N, C-alpha and C positions, 0 to 999 in steps of 0.2 A: 644784212650780211656784213660781218666784220672783214676788214682788209688787213692782211699781214703786211707790215711795213718794216723795211730794213734800211741800212745805210745807202743802198742803191736807189730805192724808189721813194724815199722820204720827201724829197723836194716835189716830185710829181704828185704824189698822193695827198700830202698834207699842205704844203706851201702853195701849190698851184690849183688847189681844189676850188671849184666854183661854189660848192656847198660849205657851210660851216662844218668843222671837223672836230669830233671828240677823239682825243688820242689817249689810249690807256697804255701807260708805261708799266711793264710788269716783268716778272721772271717766274720760271716754273717752280722754283724752290720757295717762293714767297706765299705763305699761307693766306694773308689778307688779299693778295692779288687773285688767288684761286677762288676765294670766297666771293669776290665781286664780279668775277668773270661771267656768271649766268645773268647778272643784272645788266652788264655792259652788252651782252649778246641780245638780251631782250630789248634794250633801247635801240640797238641797231635795227632790229626787226620792226619795232613799232614806229620808228621815225624814218624808215627807208624813203629815200627821195627828198627828205627835208634836211637831213644831216648825213655826214659820212662818219663811220666809226672805224678807227684804225687801232690796231694793237701793235705795240713795239716791245719786243722782248729785249730788255736792256743787255742781256748776255750776248745776244746775237747781233745787236746794233749798237755797239759800244761807242762808236764815233758819234752817232746821232744823239745818244743819251748824254754824251759829254757836251756836245754843242748846245743841247737844250738844258744843260745844267741840272740834270736829274740826280738828286742826292738821296732820295728816299722813294721807296715804292710801296704800294701802288701810288702813282701820280696820274691824275686825270687832268689833261689840259684841253682847252677849247681854243681852236684857231678859226679866225674869220679873215678871209682874203689874205691868207699867209701870215697873219699876225696873231700871236698868242694873246688872247683877251682874258683868260681866266685859268687858274691853276689851283687844284686842291690835292692835298696829300692824305693818303689813308683811305680805308674802306668806308664808303658812304652808302646809306640805304638808297633805294631807287628814287624815292620822293625827293631827296636832296639833290641827287644827280639831275633829275628832271628840272628842278627849280634853277639849277645852274645853266641848263640848256635853253630854257624857255626864251630868254631875251634874244637869243641868236637864231631861233628857228625861222626858216623861210627867208634868210638873208642870202642873196645871190650877188655875184659880181655885176 
């Protein structure tokens, strides 16, 4: 299950997470964002309990998007123990997203 993150709950859901976090920075008007949304949802389902998947709408969470220096969307970022460890920009197929995640699966505080 994906968690909707905004400027209020970003710290709690992403930075303080015990599980690694895949963050999908997106917007409703972004066609590549909408194209990868089903893949992101599928990863959330398949890796439930091993990673946390969060979605941040950059239009609704502008402060967070600014702090994270998001300049293009979709941007997928992976956080481990509150630190961004990986970032990719653009729509990627599921296999590539999974390969980005694999080194961070099953990491806990």
